[in-house]
VOLOMAR-557604 format. One record per residue (C-alpha): residue in three letters; x, y, z. Coordinates in Angstrom, 3 decimals. Layout:
<kolvexs>
rest = ALA; x = X; y = Y; z = Z
...
</kolvexs>
This chain:
<kolvexs>
rest = MET; x = -31.450; y = 3.670; z = 1.635
rest = THR; x = -33.418; y = 0.432; z = 1.173
rest = LYS; x = -31.494; y = -2.580; z = 2.477
rest = SER; x = -31.246; y = -5.458; z = -0.030
rest = THR; x = -32.238; y = -8.942; z = 1.042
rest = ARG; x = -29.774; y = -11.750; z = 0.431
rest = ARG; x = -32.233; y = -13.407; z = -1.993
rest = GLY; x = -32.803; y = -10.178; z = -3.859
rest = PHE; x = -29.084; y = -9.536; z = -4.109
rest = LEU; x = -28.350; y = -12.978; z = -5.498
rest = ALA; x = -31.070; y = -12.546; z = -8.082
rest = GLY; x = -29.519; y = -9.245; z = -9.107
rest = ALA; x = -26.065; y = -10.806; z = -9.272
rest = THR; x = -27.183; y = -13.318; z = -11.878
rest = ALA; x = -29.474; y = -11.040; z = -13.868
rest = LEU; x = -27.642; y = -7.796; z = -14.580
rest = PRO; x = -29.293; y = -5.132; z = -16.708
rest = LEU; x = -28.304; y = -5.955; z = -20.266
rest = ALA; x = -26.650; y = -2.589; z = -20.953
rest = GLY; x = -24.642; y = -2.794; z = -17.743
rest = ALA; x = -23.511; y = -6.345; z = -18.398
rest = ALA; x = -22.429; y = -5.498; z = -21.929
rest = ASN; x = -20.476; y = -2.457; z = -20.777
rest = ALA; x = -18.894; y = -4.449; z = -17.947
rest = ARG; x = -17.483; y = -6.900; z = -20.476
rest = THR; x = -15.786; y = -4.128; z = -22.462
rest = ALA; x = -13.170; y = -3.189; z = -19.866
rest = ALA; x = -10.046; y = -1.348; z = -20.902
rest = THR; x = -7.782; y = -3.123; z = -23.357
rest = PRO; x = -4.276; y = -4.194; z = -22.344
rest = GLY; x = -3.003; y = -1.362; z = -24.575
rest = THR; x = -4.868; y = 1.275; z = -22.574
rest = ILE; x = -3.850; y = -0.357; z = -19.315
rest = ALA; x = -0.223; y = -0.447; z = -20.495
rest = ALA; x = -0.297; y = 3.263; z = -21.316
rest = ASP; x = -1.669; y = 4.108; z = -17.866
rest = LEU; x = 0.871; y = 1.863; z = -16.153
rest = SER; x = 3.674; y = 3.479; z = -18.124
rest = ALA; x = 2.470; y = 6.951; z = -17.161
rest = TYR; x = 2.206; y = 6.058; z = -13.472
rest = ILE; x = 5.600; y = 4.355; z = -13.354
rest = GLY; x = 7.123; y = 7.290; z = -15.219
rest = PHE; x = 6.465; y = 9.667; z = -12.328
rest = GLY; x = 9.253; y = 7.929; z = -10.389
rest = ASN; x = 9.391; y = 7.956; z = -6.613
rest = LYS; x = 5.896; y = 8.354; z = -5.135
rest = ARG; x = 6.780; y = 9.430; z = -1.599
rest = SER; x = 3.893; y = 11.493; z = -0.249
rest = GLY; x = 4.178; y = 15.195; z = -1.036
rest = GLY; x = 7.222; y = 14.711; z = -3.273
rest = ALA; x = 7.553; y = 15.654; z = -6.915
rest = GLY; x = 6.432; y = 12.251; z = -8.240
rest = ASP; x = 3.377; y = 12.054; z = -5.996
rest = THR; x = 2.336; y = 15.602; z = -6.871
rest = ALA; x = 2.780; y = 15.135; z = -10.617
rest = CYS; x = 0.865; y = 11.867; z = -10.485
rest = GLY; x = -1.976; y = 13.540; z = -8.593
rest = ASP; x = -2.156; y = 16.342; z = -11.157
rest = TRP; x = -2.322; y = 13.790; z = -13.985
rest = LEU; x = -5.126; y = 11.841; z = -12.315
rest = ALA; x = -7.054; y = 15.046; z = -11.603
rest = ALA; x = -6.905; y = 15.947; z = -15.301
rest = GLU; x = -8.134; y = 12.477; z = -16.257
rest = LEU; x = -11.097; y = 12.806; z = -13.881
rest = GLU; x = -11.996; y = 16.219; z = -15.298
rest = ARG; x = -11.793; y = 14.797; z = -18.822
rest = ALA; x = -14.259; y = 12.080; z = -17.765
rest = GLY; x = -16.749; y = 14.701; z = -16.537
rest = PHE; x = -16.096; y = 14.812; z = -12.792
rest = ALA; x = -15.928; y = 17.907; z = -10.614
rest = VAL; x = -12.510; y = 17.615; z = -9.003
rest = ASP; x = -11.178; y = 18.841; z = -5.666
rest = LYS; x = -7.637; y = 18.615; z = -4.296
rest = LEU; x = -7.798; y = 18.425; z = -0.525
rest = PRO; x = -4.571; y = 19.392; z = 1.284
rest = ILE; x = -3.045; y = 17.164; z = 3.943
rest = SER; x = 0.162; y = 17.480; z = 5.979
rest = VAL; x = 2.709; y = 14.666; z = 5.749
rest = PRO; x = 6.204; y = 14.028; z = 7.144
rest = TRP; x = 9.317; y = 14.181; z = 4.970
rest = PHE; x = 13.025; y = 13.540; z = 5.429
rest = GLU; x = 15.929; y = 14.187; z = 3.072
rest = PRO; x = 18.811; y = 11.876; z = 4.070
rest = GLY; x = 22.372; y = 13.084; z = 4.441
rest = ARG; x = 24.892; y = 10.574; z = 5.792
rest = CYS; x = 22.909; y = 7.495; z = 6.836
rest = GLU; x = 25.114; y = 4.484; z = 7.542
rest = ILE; x = 26.345; y = 1.847; z = 9.940
rest = VAL; x = 30.075; y = 1.259; z = 10.450
rest = ALA; x = 31.711; y = -1.655; z = 12.257
rest = GLY; x = 35.490; y = -1.933; z = 11.977
rest = GLU; x = 36.413; y = -1.518; z = 8.296
rest = THR; x = 32.880; y = -2.325; z = 7.094
rest = ARG; x = 30.259; y = 0.286; z = 6.359
rest = ALA; x = 26.825; y = 0.056; z = 4.772
rest = PRO; x = 24.006; y = 2.472; z = 3.939
rest = LEU; x = 20.944; y = 2.669; z = 6.163
rest = HIS; x = 17.421; y = 3.620; z = 5.175
rest = PRO; x = 16.171; y = 5.987; z = 7.917
rest = GLN; x = 12.890; y = 4.830; z = 9.465
rest = PRO; x = 10.207; y = 7.558; z = 9.504
rest = ILE; x = 9.270; y = 9.604; z = 11.310
rest = VAL; x = 13.043; y = 9.977; z = 11.565
rest = THR; x = 14.758; y = 10.631; z = 14.869
rest = PRO; x = 18.171; y = 11.787; z = 13.609
rest = THR; x = 21.467; y = 11.161; z = 15.333
rest = PRO; x = 24.041; y = 13.897; z = 15.841
rest = ASP; x = 26.077; y = 14.508; z = 12.675
rest = GLY; x = 28.873; y = 12.386; z = 14.125
rest = GLY; x = 26.527; y = 9.490; z = 14.850
rest = VAL; x = 26.168; y = 7.396; z = 17.990
rest = THR; x = 28.498; y = 4.595; z = 19.042
rest = GLY; x = 28.288; y = 1.468; z = 21.138
rest = PRO; x = 28.780; y = -2.281; z = 21.061
rest = LEU; x = 26.655; y = -4.060; z = 18.472
rest = VAL; x = 24.189; y = -6.525; z = 20.037
rest = ARG; x = 21.785; y = -8.754; z = 18.105
rest = ILE; x = 18.168; y = -8.848; z = 19.244
rest = ASP; x = 15.523; y = -11.169; z = 17.792
rest = ALA; x = 11.855; y = -10.636; z = 16.945
rest = GLN; x = 10.843; y = -11.613; z = 20.497
rest = GLY; x = 13.099; y = -8.953; z = 22.017
rest = ARG; x = 15.700; y = -11.470; z = 23.263
rest = ALA; x = 19.360; y = -10.430; z = 23.371
rest = ASP; x = 22.516; y = -12.153; z = 24.619
rest = ALA; x = 23.865; y = -9.070; z = 26.388
rest = PRO; x = 22.581; y = -6.071; z = 28.339
rest = LEU; x = 21.168; y = -3.387; z = 26.056
rest = ALA; x = 22.246; y = -0.240; z = 27.887
rest = GLY; x = 24.416; y = 1.917; z = 25.621
rest = VAL; x = 24.419; y = -0.506; z = 22.669
rest = ILE; x = 23.526; y = -0.406; z = 18.992
rest = ALA; x = 20.720; y = -2.967; z = 18.748
rest = LEU; x = 20.769; y = -5.079; z = 15.575
rest = VAL; x = 17.202; y = -6.343; z = 15.133
rest = ASP; x = 17.296; y = -9.482; z = 12.983
rest = LEU; x = 13.752; y = -9.948; z = 11.632
rest = PRO; x = 12.529; y = -13.383; z = 10.576
rest = TYR; x = 12.011; y = -13.870; z = 6.841
rest = GLY; x = 8.822; y = -12.216; z = 5.611
rest = ARG; x = 7.119; y = -9.850; z = 3.199
rest = TRP; x = 7.270; y = -6.925; z = 5.612
rest = SER; x = 5.139; y = -3.834; z = 5.195
rest = SER; x = 4.671; y = -1.879; z = 8.437
rest = ALA; x = 6.669; y = -0.970; z = 11.520
rest = LEU; x = 3.459; y = -1.563; z = 13.473
rest = ALA; x = 3.851; y = -5.321; z = 12.999
rest = LYS; x = 4.627; y = -6.889; z = 16.367
rest = PRO; x = 7.834; y = -8.688; z = 15.241
rest = VAL; x = 9.165; y = -5.280; z = 14.139
rest = ARG; x = 7.905; y = -2.998; z = 16.857
rest = ALA; x = 8.349; y = -5.223; z = 19.912
rest = PRO; x = 12.130; y = -5.785; z = 19.672
rest = VAL; x = 12.814; y = -2.133; z = 18.830
rest = ASP; x = 10.736; y = -0.993; z = 21.803
rest = ALA; x = 12.564; y = -3.542; z = 23.986
rest = ALA; x = 15.924; y = -2.265; z = 22.782
rest = PHE; x = 15.194; y = 1.342; z = 23.692
rest = ALA; x = 13.538; y = 0.330; z = 26.954
rest = GLY; x = 16.816; y = -1.425; z = 27.798
rest = GLY; x = 18.829; y = 1.708; z = 27.087
rest = ALA; x = 20.003; y = 1.210; z = 23.489
rest = LYS; x = 21.351; y = 4.295; z = 21.707
rest = ALA; x = 20.013; y = 3.283; z = 18.276
rest = ALA; x = 18.429; y = 0.338; z = 16.487
rest = VAL; x = 19.166; y = -1.151; z = 13.069
rest = ILE; x = 16.568; y = -3.477; z = 11.552
rest = VAL; x = 17.575; y = -6.170; z = 9.047
rest = THR; x = 14.464; y = -6.501; z = 6.839
rest = ASN; x = 14.881; y = -10.121; z = 5.752
rest = GLY; x = 12.682; y = -10.803; z = 2.719
rest = PRO; x = 12.507; y = -12.198; z = -0.825
rest = THR; x = 14.647; y = -9.604; z = -2.616
rest = GLU; x = 17.521; y = -9.145; z = -0.115
rest = GLN; x = 16.920; y = -5.390; z = -0.503
rest = VAL; x = 15.721; y = -2.966; z = 2.159
rest = ILE; x = 11.972; y = -3.242; z = 2.717
rest = ALA; x = 10.628; y = 0.195; z = 3.676
rest = LEU; x = 8.185; y = 0.094; z = 6.567
rest = ASN; x = 5.001; y = 2.122; z = 6.894
rest = ALA; x = 4.934; y = 4.331; z = 9.970
rest = ASP; x = 2.702; y = 6.505; z = 12.093
rest = GLY; x = 2.278; y = 9.868; z = 10.392
rest = GLY; x = 1.831; y = 11.955; z = 13.513
rest = ALA; x = 4.944; y = 11.407; z = 15.621
rest = PRO; x = 8.052; y = 9.196; z = 15.764
rest = MET; x = 7.144; y = 5.624; z = 16.682
rest = PHE; x = 10.346; y = 4.846; z = 18.542
rest = ALA; x = 12.323; y = 6.382; z = 21.386
rest = GLY; x = 15.535; y = 6.756; z = 19.382
rest = PRO; x = 17.117; y = 6.612; z = 15.908
rest = VAL; x = 16.148; y = 3.604; z = 13.764
rest = GLY; x = 17.662; y = 2.597; z = 10.420
rest = LEU; x = 16.870; y = -0.246; z = 8.023
rest = LEU; x = 19.635; y = -2.486; z = 6.659
rest = ALA; x = 19.470; y = -4.589; z = 3.485
rest = PRO; x = 19.835; y = -8.333; z = 4.201
rest = ALA; x = 22.252; y = -8.696; z = 1.272
rest = ILE; x = 24.873; y = -6.640; z = 3.131
rest = ALA; x = 24.006; y = -7.540; z = 6.726
rest = ALA; x = 26.313; y = -10.551; z = 7.264
rest = PRO; x = 29.397; y = -8.615; z = 8.488
rest = PHE; x = 27.288; y = -6.764; z = 11.033
rest = LEU; x = 25.622; y = -9.937; z = 12.285
rest = SER; x = 29.121; y = -11.368; z = 12.783
rest = ALA; x = 30.201; y = -8.203; z = 14.591
rest = ALA; x = 27.154; y = -8.468; z = 16.831
rest = MET; x = 28.188; y = -11.983; z = 17.900
rest = ALA; x = 31.422; y = -10.464; z = 19.267
rest = HIS; x = 29.695; y = -7.319; z = 20.564
rest = ALA; x = 32.141; y = -5.311; z = 18.467
rest = PRO; x = 31.911; y = -1.519; z = 18.519
rest = ALA; x = 29.795; y = 0.160; z = 15.844
rest = ARG; x = 28.669; y = 3.611; z = 14.835
rest = VAL; x = 25.231; y = 4.538; z = 13.437
rest = THR; x = 24.667; y = 7.855; z = 11.703
rest = LEU; x = 21.240; y = 9.051; z = 10.576
rest = ALA; x = 21.759; y = 12.636; z = 9.486
rest = GLY; x = 19.603; y = 14.791; z = 7.256
rest = ARG; x = 16.828; y = 17.316; z = 7.358
rest = GLY; x = 13.087; y = 16.922; z = 7.523
rest = GLY; x = 9.775; y = 18.180; z = 8.798
rest = ARG; x = 6.290; y = 18.295; z = 7.348
rest = ARG; x = 5.089; y = 19.327; z = 3.918
rest = ALA; x = 1.865; y = 19.630; z = 1.947
rest = ALA; x = 0.394; y = 16.801; z = -0.087
rest = PHE; x = -3.148; y = 16.371; z = -1.354
rest = ASN; x = -5.954; y = 13.900; z = -1.614
rest = LEU; x = -7.978; y = 13.891; z = -4.797
rest = ILE; x = -11.733; y = 13.450; z = -5.172
rest = GLY; x = -13.822; y = 13.539; z = -8.301
rest = ARG; x = -17.584; y = 13.806; z = -7.883
rest = LEU; x = -20.451; y = 13.321; z = -10.295
rest = ASP; x = -23.456; y = 14.366; z = -8.211
rest = ARG; x = -26.631; y = 13.659; z = -10.138
rest = GLY; x = -28.894; y = 14.118; z = -7.126
rest = LYS; x = -29.687; y = 10.406; z = -6.972
rest = GLY; x = -28.881; y = 10.116; z = -3.252
rest = ARG; x = -27.145; y = 6.768; z = -3.895
rest = TRP; x = -23.378; y = 7.027; z = -4.126
rest = ILE; x = -20.854; y = 4.585; z = -5.464
rest = ALA; x = -17.319; y = 5.267; z = -4.246
rest = VAL; x = -14.115; y = 3.911; z = -5.778
rest = SER; x = -10.808; y = 4.612; z = -4.051
rest = THR; x = -7.115; y = 3.861; z = -4.395
rest = PRO; x = -3.889; y = 5.235; z = -2.878
rest = ARG; x = -1.229; y = 6.654; z = -5.197
rest = SER; x = 1.729; y = 7.307; z = -2.862
rest = GLY; x = 4.422; y = 4.979; z = -1.569
rest = TRP; x = 8.081; y = 4.714; z = -0.603
rest = PHE; x = 9.570; y = 4.058; z = -4.046
rest = GLY; x = 8.298; y = 3.677; z = -7.628
rest = CYS; x = 5.440; y = 1.339; z = -6.569
rest = ALA; x = 4.922; y = -0.242; z = -10.013
rest = GLY; x = 3.514; y = -3.550; z = -8.765
rest = GLU; x = 2.242; y = -2.196; z = -5.478
rest = ARG; x = 0.146; y = 0.694; z = -6.807
rest = GLY; x = 0.203; y = 0.484; z = -10.617
rest = GLY; x = -2.586; y = -2.056; z = -11.038
rest = GLY; x = -4.907; y = -0.186; z = -8.685
rest = ILE; x = -4.281; y = 3.116; z = -10.446
rest = ALA; x = -4.929; y = 1.585; z = -13.891
rest = ALA; x = -8.155; y = -0.101; z = -12.769
rest = TRP; x = -9.312; y = 3.078; z = -10.994
rest = LEU; x = -8.781; y = 5.096; z = -14.185
rest = ASP; x = -10.662; y = 2.519; z = -16.248
rest = PHE; x = -13.643; y = 2.711; z = -13.926
rest = ALA; x = -13.551; y = 6.519; z = -13.749
rest = ARG; x = -13.700; y = 6.802; z = -17.524
rest = ALA; x = -16.475; y = 4.223; z = -17.857
rest = ALA; x = -18.590; y = 4.888; z = -14.752
rest = PRO; x = -20.532; y = 7.959; z = -15.957
rest = THR; x = -22.252; y = 5.814; z = -18.606
rest = LEU; x = -21.804; y = 2.426; z = -16.932
rest = LEU; x = -23.585; y = 3.485; z = -13.730
rest = PRO; x = -26.267; y = 6.018; z = -14.776
rest = ASP; x = -28.452; y = 5.567; z = -11.690
rest = HIS; x = -25.866; y = 6.548; z = -9.088
rest = ASP; x = -23.880; y = 9.498; z = -7.900
rest = LEU; x = -20.152; y = 8.791; z = -8.234
rest = ALA; x = -17.193; y = 9.588; z = -5.992
rest = PHE; x = -13.649; y = 8.671; z = -7.070
rest = LEU; x = -11.002; y = 9.153; z = -4.378
rest = CYS; x = -7.227; y = 8.902; z = -4.775
rest = ASN; x = -5.239; y = 9.481; z = -1.610
rest = SER; x = -1.702; y = 10.439; z = -0.737
rest = GLY; x = -0.124; y = 9.683; z = 2.654
rest = HIS; x = -0.633; y = 5.930; z = 2.363
rest = GLU; x = 2.809; y = 5.078; z = 3.725
rest = TYR; x = 2.047; y = 6.906; z = 6.966
rest = GLU; x = -0.428; y = 4.253; z = 8.084
rest = ASN; x = -3.191; y = 5.394; z = 5.741
rest = LEU; x = -3.037; y = 9.009; z = 6.875
rest = GLY; x = -4.535; y = 10.314; z = 3.614
rest = ALA; x = -7.384; y = 7.809; z = 3.578
rest = GLU; x = -8.335; y = 8.662; z = 7.153
rest = GLU; x = -8.442; y = 12.361; z = 6.230
rest = ALA; x = -10.532; y = 11.631; z = 3.137
rest = LEU; x = -13.079; y = 9.658; z = 5.149
rest = LYS; x = -13.529; y = 12.629; z = 7.472
rest = ALA; x = -13.474; y = 15.427; z = 4.916
rest = ALA; x = -14.517; y = 14.233; z = 1.469
rest = ALA; x = -16.219; y = 10.843; z = 1.268
rest = PRO; x = -19.978; y = 10.471; z = 0.856
rest = LYS; x = -21.764; y = 9.508; z = 4.063
rest = PRO; x = -22.271; y = 5.795; z = 4.791
rest = ALA; x = -26.069; y = 6.099; z = 4.828
rest = GLU; x = -25.999; y = 7.587; z = 1.313
rest = THR; x = -23.476; y = 5.113; z = -0.141
rest = HIS; x = -24.726; y = 2.069; z = -2.011
rest = PHE; x = -21.307; y = 0.476; z = -2.546
rest = TRP; x = -17.601; y = 1.218; z = -1.998
rest = LEU; x = -14.819; y = -0.481; z = -3.982
rest = HIS; x = -11.261; y = -0.026; z = -2.713
rest = LEU; x = -8.260; y = -0.878; z = -4.881
rest = GLY; x = -5.305; y = -1.459; z = -2.575
rest = ALA; x = -1.848; y = -2.934; z = -3.115
rest = ASN; x = -1.002; y = -5.793; z = -5.485
rest = VAL; x = -4.088; y = -5.789; z = -7.689
rest = ALA; x = -2.061; y = -7.777; z = -10.243
rest = ALA; x = 1.671; y = -7.777; z = -9.465
rest = ARG; x = 3.941; y = -10.268; z = -11.209
rest = ASP; x = 4.862; y = -13.604; z = -9.646
rest = TRP; x = 8.511; y = -14.719; z = -9.345
rest = HIS; x = 10.380; y = -17.964; z = -8.920
rest = GLU; x = 12.196; y = -17.754; z = -5.611
rest = GLY; x = 14.866; y = -20.109; z = -4.368
rest = LEU; x = 18.302; y = -21.483; z = -5.175
rest = PHE; x = 18.792; y = -19.307; z = -8.239
rest = GLY; x = 17.475; y = -16.041; z = -6.841
rest = LEU; x = 14.383; y = -14.349; z = -8.222
rest = ALA; x = 13.246; y = -15.010; z = -11.787
rest = PRO; x = 10.116; y = -13.391; z = -13.271
rest = LEU; x = 7.121; y = -15.523; z = -14.209
rest = ALA; x = 4.262; y = -14.816; z = -16.588
rest = GLY; x = 1.624; y = -15.269; z = -13.883
rest = VAL; x = 0.313; y = -13.097; z = -11.069
rest = ASP; x = 1.450; y = -13.265; z = -7.452
rest = SER; x = -1.283; y = -15.165; z = -5.622
rest = GLN; x = -0.671; y = -13.264; z = -2.374
rest = ARG; x = -3.483; y = -10.862; z = -3.199
rest = TYR; x = -6.741; y = -10.857; z = -1.300
rest = LEU; x = -10.281; y = -10.036; z = -2.327
rest = VAL; x = -12.568; y = -9.017; z = 0.531
rest = VAL; x = -16.285; y = -8.389; z = 0.012
rest = SER; x = -19.357; y = -7.837; z = 2.136
rest = PRO; x = -20.864; y = -11.270; z = 2.879
rest = PRO; x = -23.821; y = -10.984; z = 0.432
rest = LEU; x = -21.333; y = -10.418; z = -2.404
rest = LEU; x = -19.449; y = -13.693; z = -1.847
rest = PRO; x = -21.347; y = -15.886; z = -4.372
rest = ALA; x = -20.967; y = -13.323; z = -7.155
rest = ALA; x = -17.296; y = -12.737; z = -6.296
rest = ARG; x = -16.501; y = -16.455; z = -6.444
rest = ARG; x = -18.092; y = -16.637; z = -9.883
rest = LEU; x = -16.581; y = -13.465; z = -11.325
rest = PHE; x = -13.025; y = -14.099; z = -10.131
rest = ALA; x = -12.788; y = -17.819; z = -10.913
rest = GLY; x = -9.333; y = -18.590; z = -12.291
rest = LEU; x = -7.712; y = -15.363; z = -11.026
rest = ALA; x = -4.996; y = -16.484; z = -8.591
rest = GLY; x = -5.647; y = -15.306; z = -5.049
rest = LEU; x = -8.762; y = -13.319; z = -5.950
rest = GLU; x = -10.685; y = -16.512; z = -6.725
rest = SER; x = -10.914; y = -17.195; z = -2.972
rest = PRO; x = -12.666; y = -14.100; z = -1.577
rest = TYR; x = -13.049; y = -13.422; z = 2.140
rest = PRO; x = -16.054; y = -11.909; z = 3.922
rest = SER; x = -15.442; y = -8.394; z = 5.220
rest = ASP; x = -16.578; y = -9.334; z = 8.731
rest = ARG; x = -13.622; y = -11.751; z = 8.970
rest = LEU; x = -10.728; y = -10.066; z = 7.157
rest = SER; x = -9.609; y = -6.637; z = 6.002
rest = ALA; x = -6.434; y = -4.561; z = 5.807
rest = GLY; x = -5.184; y = -1.045; z = 5.182
rest = GLU; x = -7.635; y = 1.601; z = 4.024
rest = LEU; x = -10.377; y = -1.002; z = 3.625
rest = THR; x = -10.357; y = -1.560; z = 7.396
rest = ALA; x = -11.040; y = 2.142; z = 7.958
rest = ILE; x = -13.826; y = 2.138; z = 5.355
rest = ILE; x = -15.536; y = -0.820; z = 7.025
rest = ALA; x = -15.100; y = 0.694; z = 10.487
rest = ALA; x = -16.725; y = 3.911; z = 9.274
rest = GLY; x = -19.948; y = 1.976; z = 8.666
rest = TYR; x = -20.210; y = 1.662; z = 4.889
rest = PRO; x = -22.781; y = -1.099; z = 4.380
rest = SER; x = -21.558; y = -2.743; z = 1.164
rest = VAL; x = -17.852; y = -2.905; z = 0.307
rest = ALA; x = -15.209; y = -4.760; z = -1.638
rest = GLY; x = -11.456; y = -4.372; z = -1.687
rest = VAL; x = -8.246; y = -5.857; z = -3.023
rest = PHE; x = -4.922; y = -5.807; z = -1.161
rest = GLY; x = -1.739; y = -7.846; z = -0.961
rest = VAL; x = 2.045; y = -7.891; z = -0.563
rest = HIS; x = 4.051; y = -8.999; z = -3.580
rest = ARG; x = 7.747; y = -9.889; z = -3.423
rest = TYR; x = 8.981; y = -6.392; z = -4.310
rest = HIS; x = 6.441; y = -4.647; z = -2.083
rest = HIS; x = 8.031; y = -1.548; z = -0.475
rest = VAL; x = 11.333; y = -2.294; z = -2.215
rest = GLU; x = 13.246; y = 0.082; z = -4.486
rest = GLY; x = 13.222; y = -2.599; z = -7.200
rest = ASP; x = 9.413; y = -2.408; z = -7.538
rest = ASP; x = 9.685; y = -1.222; z = -11.125
rest = VAL; x = 8.300; y = -2.001; z = -14.577
rest = ARG; x = 9.385; y = -5.658; z = -14.279
rest = CYS; x = 6.865; y = -6.164; z = -11.490
rest = VAL; x = 3.615; y = -5.605; z = -13.370
rest = ASP; x = 2.105; y = -6.903; z = -16.605
rest = ALA; x = -0.630; y = -5.043; z = -18.514
rest = ALA; x = -2.506; y = -8.189; z = -19.562
rest = SER; x = -2.729; y = -9.405; z = -15.962
rest = VAL; x = -3.941; y = -5.994; z = -14.787
rest = ALA; x = -6.530; y = -5.954; z = -17.584
rest = ALA; x = -7.860; y = -9.371; z = -16.503
rest = ALA; x = -8.265; y = -8.228; z = -12.895
rest = THR; x = -9.804; y = -4.941; z = -14.052
rest = ALA; x = -12.418; y = -6.743; z = -16.153
rest = ALA; x = -13.507; y = -8.892; z = -13.199
rest = LEU; x = -13.533; y = -5.922; z = -10.825
rest = ARG; x = -15.631; y = -3.951; z = -13.309
rest = GLN; x = -18.214; y = -6.737; z = -13.378
rest = LEU; x = -18.222; y = -6.814; z = -9.583
rest = LEU; x = -18.840; y = -3.065; z = -9.562
rest = VAL; x = -21.795; y = -3.399; z = -11.917
rest = THR; x = -23.166; y = -6.369; z = -9.972
rest = ALA; x = -23.018; y = -4.506; z = -6.650
rest = ALA; x = -24.604; y = -1.408; z = -8.229
rest = ALA; x = -27.503; y = -3.507; z = -9.520
rest = ALA; x = -28.223; y = -5.112; z = -6.148
</kolvexs>
């Protein structure tokens, strides 16, 4: 593949082929976007390999075939767990726990011990041998159990001899924030449950007195089949454009995944005529919540090779999730988009990205890919793809059961999709 010079790229960015520029401006209407969002949200829980994830994948495969792609479903193996009794009890107070994957269950009768608070630095006010460790996270928009403030205190608790750990996921919604996890083996040395901040106060009080508590994480689990999806339009050009997005997640994922899915579908339907001089690969992966397990498998088994790929666009979380007022009166929805979304592009794409995304909160300040990346985009860059762009972010209902239809607006998704479509055409022309 011929490497573009910076000067040549910038010239291409400001002088698109007329047909491409015209097509780029006719992105999907808010009505089409709304229909796709409604369909995606309607599949319900998107946990990898579950009924919602599978039905969503089948729908997307049919849409790719309708657009003219040859479609393959590539099997992957993912963890699963069906909860039974999952709770914490201290005195007369009990509360549900969200079991942290990959789940290490307790005996059916649970485990007992004094409740001891431990902070994000692993500090506790009592010895940890034989206790139930109550990990009180600082306030944040949490996403992964790999984050040091999550992992370090839990590791410290089990290293000190704790029988179980309960994590209070303090964040904007006061609901449990599900945490991404390693997809190969349990991350922690014992049972770990997540506790909603809204119901944590009695247990924090009990921990101050080192009162006895019982944690039960019972259920059944194992591994099950899921699938990655790839649609190919191989025209023999030897220059691929790849567009990818995850579809799976812990709950309904309306704001987290919906915008990416809608934009991905828009591009898939338009790309065969929009990008006539390229081969096309559209990837949609399951297994996202297991630290990008599906994306890693797709890179090994299905993606076009870096040397043959002209450009890769990845549509991660929070493409256009709703913003919310947050404060004294709780959360109240706003008309605008959460600005905690990031646009990352290969350095030569920065001038075009700044122009194309002007006025789009968060995206209007793109970052170079040699300074910042996250999630699947990090793996794509590490694999050696020479020209990339990606969107990712963490909105207030990220990984929360309340991430539903309230959390995404079709007009905002359409605005982001239009700009991303122009970026796709610009990169293809370079």
